Residue, then its C-alpha position, 0 to 999 in steps of 0.5 A: m500499500k502507498k502513503k499519502a498526506f492528509v491535512n485537517q482543512k478546518l486546523c489549517v491557519a495555512c503557516g505555509c511550512c509544509l508547502k517549505a517542507c515538500k520538495l515535491g512540490a504537492v502542497s499547494i495553498p489554494t485560496g490561501v485558509y488551508a493546505v491541499i495535497d496532490a493525490l498525485k505528486c505525493v509520495g508519503c514521505g513525512m516532509c509536511e507531516k513533521n514540519c507542521p507546527a500544529g500537527i494535523i498532518t497525517i500520513s497515512k496509507v491508501n489503496q493503489e485504485p485512484v484516489e476517491q471523491k472523498n478525500l477532498t474533505k481530507g486535504m487531497v486532490d485528485t488532479d486527473e479531473 
């Protein structure tokens, strides 16, 4: 199983620490309100999680199947649309 990062968007303050920590460019803050993880770019390395001062990013195992719509509320974006 692959690992991916998930952001608790209700608690995120868009400080940008995760954005700076991600060397793959998988993190963005498009609305300026909370971070969003690009499911296609994220490899689950955990750098965003380690650098989040609020501790609201988690790394979880995910199925090999395409990201489902339900993940959008957890900070994942499927960019294949």
